[in-house]
C-alpha positions in Angstrom: -23.2 69.0 -43.3 -27.0 70.4 -43.0 -30.1 69.2 -41.7 -31.7 69.4 -45.1 -28.9 66.8 -46.3 -30.5 63.9 -43.9 -33.7 62.4 -44.6 -36.8 63.4 -43.0 -37.8 61.8 -39.7 -34.0 62.5 -38.3 -33.5 63.2 -34.8 -30.6 64.5 -32.9 -30.5 62.3 -29.5 -28.8 61.1 -26.3 -25.8 63.0 -24.8 -25.7 66.2 -26.9 -29.3 66.7 -26.1 -28.4 66.0 -22.9 -26.1 68.5 -22.6 -26.8 71.4 -24.3 -29.7 70.7 -22.1 -27.5 70.6 -19.0 -25.4 74.0 -20.5 -22.5 71.6 -20.8 -22.2 70.9 -24.3 -18.1 71.1 -25.5 -17.3 72.9 -28.7 -17.3 69.6 -30.8 -19.3 66.7 -29.1 -20.0 63.2 -30.1 -23.2 63.2 -32.2 -25.9 60.6 -32.4 -28.5 60.5 -34.8 -31.8 58.3 -35.3 -32.5 58.0 -39.1 -36.0 56.3 -40.9 -33.5 54.6 -43.1 -30.6 52.6 -43.2 -27.8 53.9 -41.2 -24.9 52.0 -43.1 -25.8 53.3 -46.7 -26.9 56.9 -45.7 -23.0 57.0 -43.5 -21.6 55.8 -46.8 -23.5 58.2 -48.8 -22.6 60.9 -47.0 -18.9 60.2 -46.2 -18.6 60.0 -50.1 -20.4 63.6 -50.7 -18.7 65.6 -48.2 -15.1 63.9 -47.8 -15.7 61.5 -44.5 -15.2 58.0 -43.6 -17.6 55.5 -42.7 -17.1 52.6 -39.7 -20.0 50.2 -39.4 -20.3 49.6 -35.7 -23.5 46.9 -35.9 -24.4 45.5 -39.1 -27.6 43.8 -37.8 -28.8 46.7 -36.3 -27.9 49.3 -38.7 -25.6 51.6 -37.1 -22.3 53.2 -38.3 -20.3 56.2 -37.4 -19.4 59.1 -39.9 -15.9 60.6 -39.1 -16.3 64.3 -40.8 -13.8 67.2 -40.3 -12.8 65.8 -36.9 -16.6 65.3 -36.1 -17.8 61.7 -34.9 -21.5 61.3 -35.4 -22.9 58.3 -34.7 -26.4 57.1 -37.1 -28.5 54.3 -36.1 -31.7 53.2 -37.9 -34.4 53.7 -35.6 -35.6 51.1 -33.2 -39.1 50.0 -33.2 -42.5 51.3 -34.7 -41.0 55.5 -34.3 -39.0 58.0 -32.4 -40.8 57.7 -29.5 -40.6 53.9 -29.5 -37.0 54.4 -30.2 -36.8 56.3 -27.1 -38.3 54.2 -24.7 -35.7 51.4 -25.6 -32.4 53.7 -23.9 -30.9 53.0 -20.8 -31.9 56.7 -18.3 -34.5 59.1 -18.8 -31.8 62.0 -19.4 -30.3 60.0 -22.8 -34.2 59.6 -24.1 -34.5 63.2 -25.1 -34.8 63.8 -28.8 -34.5 67.2 -31.1 -36.4 66.5 -34.3 -33.8 67.9 -37.1 -36.5 68.6 -39.4 -38.7 69.9 -36.1 -36.8 72.7 -36.0 -39.2 75.2 -37.5 -38.8 79.3 -37.8 -42.3 80.7 -36.0 -44.0 83.6 -36.9 -41.6 86.3 -35.1 -38.9 84.4 -37.1 -37.3 82.7 -33.9 -36.6 79.0 -34.3 -39.2 76.8 -32.0 -36.9 73.7 -31.1 -39.5 70.8 -30.3 -38.1 68.2 -27.8 -39.5 64.5 -27.6 -39.6 63.1 -24.2 -41.7 60.4 -23.7 -40.1 59.4 -20.6 -39.8 62.3 -18.2 -36.2 63.0 -19.2 -36.4 66.7 -18.9 -38.1 66.4 -15.4 -35.3 64.1 -14.3 -32.8 66.5 -15.6 -34.0 69.7 -13.5 -33.8 67.4 -10.5 -30.5 66.3 -11.1 -31.5 62.8 -10.9 -30.1 59.6 -12.7 -33.5 57.5 -13.3 -33.3 54.2 -15.4 -36.2 53.7 -17.9 -37.1 50.3 -16.8 -35.2 47.4 -15.6 -35.5 45.2 -18.8 -33.7 48.1 -20.6 -30.4 48.3 -17.5 -30.7 43.9 -18.7 -30.6 44.5 -22.5 -26.8 45.6 -22.0 -25.7 45.2 -18.5 -22.8 47.7 -18.8 -25.6 50.3 -18.6 -25.3 49.4 -14.8 -21.8 50.6 -14.4 -22.8 53.7 -17.2 -25.5 54.5 -14.8 -22.8 55.4 -11.8 -20.2 56.9 -14.4 -23.1 59.5 -15.3 -24.1 59.9 -12.0 -20.7 61.2 -11.1 -19.4 62.8 -14.4 -23.2 65.2 -14.0 -23.2 65.5 -10.5 -27.0 63.6 -10.4 -28.3 61.6 -7.6 -29.2 57.8 -8.7 -32.9 57.6 -8.0 -33.5 55.0 -4.6 -35.4 52.7 -7.3 -32.6 52.4 -10.3 -29.8 52.1 -7.2 -31.8 49.3 -6.2 -31.9 47.7 -9.9 -27.9 48.0 -10.4 -27.2 46.7 -6.8 -29.9 43.8 -7.5 -28.3 42.6 -11.0 -24.4 43.6 -10.3 -23.2 40.3 -11.1 -24.8 40.3 -14.5 -21.6 42.8 -15.4 -20.0 40.1 -15.8 -21.6 39.4 -19.0 -20.2 42.2 -20.7 -17.0 41.9 -22.3 -14.0 43.0 -20.2 -12.9 45.7 -22.2 -16.0 47.4 -22.6 -16.2 47.5 -18.4 -12.7 49.0 -18.4 -13.2 51.5 -21.0 -15.9 53.0 -18.5 -13.8 52.3 -15.3 -11.3 54.6 -17.2 -13.6 56.9 -18.0 -14.9 57.1 -14.4 -11.7 57.7 -12.6 -11.0 60.4 -15.1 -13.6 62.0 -14.1 -13.5 65.3 -11.8 -15.4 63.2 -8.6 -13.8 59.9 -10.2 -12.5 58.7 -6.7 -16.6 59.1 -5.6 -17.9 57.4 -8.2 -15.3 54.6 -7.8 -16.2 54.2 -4.5 -20.0 54.0 -5.7 -19.2 51.1 -8.0 -17.7 49.3 -5.2 -20.5 50.0 -2.6 -22.6 48.8 -5.1 -20.9 45.6 -5.9 -20.1 46.6 -9.5 -16.5 45.7 -9.5 -16.1 42.9 -6.9 -17.2 40.4 -9.9 -14.3 41.1 -11.2 -11.8 40.8 -8.4 -11.7 44.3 -7.1 -11.4 44.7 -3.8 -13.6 45.8 -0.9 -11.5 47.4 1.2 -10.7 50.1 -1.7 -12.4 52.9 0.0 -9.9 54.2 2.1 -7.3 54.7 -0.9 -9.5 56.5 -2.7 -10.5 59.1 0.0 -6.9 61.3 -0.3 -7.3 61.2 -4.7 -9.9 64.3 -5.1 -10.1 66.7 -7.7 -7.7 69.0 -5.6 -5.0 66.7 -4.2 -3.1 67.0 -7.4 -3.1 70.5 -6.9 -2.3 70.4 -3.6 0.7 68.2 -3.5 2.5 70.5 -6.8 1.4 68.6 -10.0 1.0 70.3 -13.2 -2.5 70.2 -14.9 -1.2 67.8 -17.5 0.5 65.4 -15.0 -2.6 65.5 -13.1 -4.7 64.5 -16.3 -2.8 61.0 -16.5 -1.9 60.3 -12.9 -4.8 60.8 -11.2 -6.9 58.8 -13.2 -4.3 56.3 -13.0 -3.9 56.3 -9.0 -7.3 56.1 -8.6 -7.5 52.6 -11.1 -4.7 51.5 -8.5 -6.7 52.0 -5.7 -9.4 49.5 -6.7 -7.8 47.0 -9.5 -4.5 44.8 -9.2 -3.1 43.1 -12.0 -5.0 40.0 -11.9 -8.3 41.9 -12.0 -6.7 44.1 -14.7 -5.9 41.0 -17.0 -9.2 39.6 -16.4 -10.8 43.3 -18.0 -8.2 42.0 -20.5 -6.2 45.7 -19.9 -2.8 45.9 -21.9 0.2 44.4 -20.0 1.6 47.6 -19.1 -1.4 49.1 -17.5 -1.7 46.0 -15.3 2.0 46.2 -14.5 1.9 49.9 -13.9 -1.0 49.5 -11.6 0.1 45.9 -9.7 3.4 48.4 -9.0 2.0 51.2 -8.0 -0.1 49.0 -5.1 2.9 47.5 -4.4 4.8 50.3 -3.3 1.6 51.9 -1.6 1.6 49.3 0.6 5.1 49.1 1.2 5.1 52.8 2.1 2.2 52.3 4.7 4.3 49.5 6.1 7.5 51.2 6.4 5.8 54.2 8.5 6.3 54.9 11.9 3.8 54.5 14.3 1.2 57.6 13.9 3.7 58.6 11.3 2.9 59.5 7.8 4.3 57.3 4.8 7.4 58.9 3.3 9.7 57.7 0.8 12.8 58.1 3.0 11.3 55.5 5.1 12.5 53.1 2.8 15.7 51.4 2.7 18.5 51.8 -0.1 17.9 48.8 -1.8 13.8 49.2 -1.9 14.2 52.5 -2.6 16.3 51.9 -5.6 13.8 49.5 -6.6 10.8 51.8 -6.4 12.5 54.4 -8.1 13.6 52.3 -11.2 9.8 50.8 -11.3 7.9 54.0 -11.0 10.6 56.2 -13.0 7.5 57.2 -15.3 4.9 56.8 -12.6 5.8 58.5 -9.5 3.8 61.1 -9.3 0.5 58.7 -9.1 2.0 57.6 -6.0 3.3 60.9 -4.3 -0.6 62.1 -4.2 -1.7 60.3 -1.2 1.4 61.3 0.8 1.8 64.6 2.8 1.4 67.7 0.2 4.8 69.1 1.6 6.6 65.8 0.9 5.2 65.2 -2.6 5.8 68.9 -3.8 9.7 68.4 -2.8 9.5 65.0 -4.3 8.3 66.3 -7.6 11.0 68.9 -7.8 13.6 65.8 -7.9 11.5 63.5 -10.0 10.9 66.8 -12.7 15.1 66.8 -13.0 16.1 64.2 -15.5 19.7 64.7 -13.9 18.6 63.3 -10.7 20.7 60.3 -10.0 18.1 58.9 -7.4 14.8 59.3 -9.0 16.1 58.5 -12.3 18.6 55.5 -11.6 21.5 54.9 -14.1 24.5 53.0 -14.1 27.6 54.8 -14.7 29.0 52.5 -17.2 26.8 50.2 -19.6 27.1 46.5 -19.6 29.0 46.8 -22.9 31.7 48.9 -21.5 31.8 47.1 -18.4 32.7 44.0 -20.3 35.1 45.5 -22.2 37.1 47.2 -19.4 37.0 44.3 -17.3 36.9 41.1 -19.3 33.8 40.0 -17.6 31.2 37.8 -19.2 27.5 38.4 -19.7 25.5 36.6 -17.0 24.3 37.5 -13.6 27.2 38.4 -12.4 27.5 41.2 -14.6 23.8 42.4 -13.9 24.6 42.4 -10.0 27.3 44.6 -11.0 25.3 46.7 -12.5 22.8 47.1 -9.8 25.8 47.5 -7.4 27.4 50.6 -9.3 23.8 51.7 -10.0 23.2 52.0 -6.0 26.5 53.9 -5.2 25.5 56.5 -8.1 22.1 56.8 -6.9 23.2 57.6 -3.3 26.1 60.1 -4.3 28.9 57.4 -3.4 30.4 57.5 -6.9 30.6 59.9 -9.7 29.5 62.6 -7.9 31.8 65.3 -9.7 30.2 65.2 -13.1 27.9 68.4 -14.2 25.9 65.2 -16.7 25.5 62.0 -17.3 27.2 62.8 -21.1 30.2 64.4 -19.1 30.2 61.2 -16.4 31.0 58.9 -19.5 33.3 61.0 -21.2 35.4 61.9 -18.1 38.2 59.7 -18.0 38.4 60.5 -14.2 34.8 59.7 -13.8 35.6 56.0 -15.6 38.3 55.0 -13.5 36.4 55.9 -10.3 33.6 53.4 -11.6 35.9 50.9 -12.8 37.8 50.9 -9.7 34.6 50.9 -7.5 33.8 47.7 -9.8 37.2 45.5 -9.4 36.5 46.3 -5.5 33.3 44.9 -5.7 34.2 41.7 -7.6 37.1 40.7 -5.5 34.7 40.9 -2.8 32.3 38.9 -3.9 35.1 36.4 -5.9 34.7 34.0 -8.6 32.5 31.7 -7.2 29.7 33.7 -5.3 26.3 32.8 -5.9 24.3 35.3 -8.0 21.4 37.5 -6.3 18.3 37.7 -7.8 17.9 41.1 -10.1 15.1 43.5 -7.8 14.1 45.2 -11.0 
């Protein structure tokens, strides 16, 4: 898409301009355009002409998204009398700088002369690495901007101007007027930032998480979750990309808080389980000692590996790095029977071989055999799970262990609740 395909008066605004001036523009950034015409009609026309697709974002304010060959371009009709008035309605000065696309005119020497429009002093604040709110009214126009300011300061490594910080703190309760999904999206971006542990701590300090249920005492949990921690603990970059943000979110948000933020059920469970086992490890640590997996009893250890089979790296990062690296070696081995616990025989096979009906007793038996196998007391000769299932001796060993357990329990034993 060339500038001449856009109407006169179109300008590039927002994050792309800011990041370009800071030298941190990505290869394919999201673009925000302000246009002097109906943005929805324009996006639809460009989509037809260029083979892209149009998504209406806000019918009333005439905002649409054009997806074109992997690019995301948001178009919005100019708000106010002109571009200067539009910029004056934005959140922070660093986001209120515009590059008119018909203003990049060749000079006499053949060089291009881009003319930036900066009515709010954003260039000066960019140079000072300072985040400044344009006005109190602008922040309150969309209270999510209170949290977005913390996230931007964290991502850009900016300081927050004292007057802006005071506004964020003063109006912290207004964050509850924002849809939980939008708040969670900001928190997930904040947790994924390199210095996200400091950003989440700043959000707590500002009081932005407490109205949703975020805990004031989460600071110590965040301290070890800096950008260098995954490498120190032996995580690969792909592992760190999901485990570090997850560990940070779990440090400040429990399951009920995430439910209020309309998080998925899966994310609620993942964070709640990480919090539970973090606290359990802390309680099991010896006086003056470091928390470690080995301090848990067998039943707790097995339950932990069952519940955190996919997410264990997120639990390991606050631990001693050497212990975390050793645990990761075992976690990466899918045949490790403790870190990836499985029963030697599944429920259907046990029913066939032992004539035991389905029910709580069968579930308890499976739990028992899983524990025996996980801690090396059963099935220690087979090289793989498949070989174990097809090895008559391994099957006979598992059946013998099952019969011994059933005989000890007796037919009338009261069931115990399953621990997973």
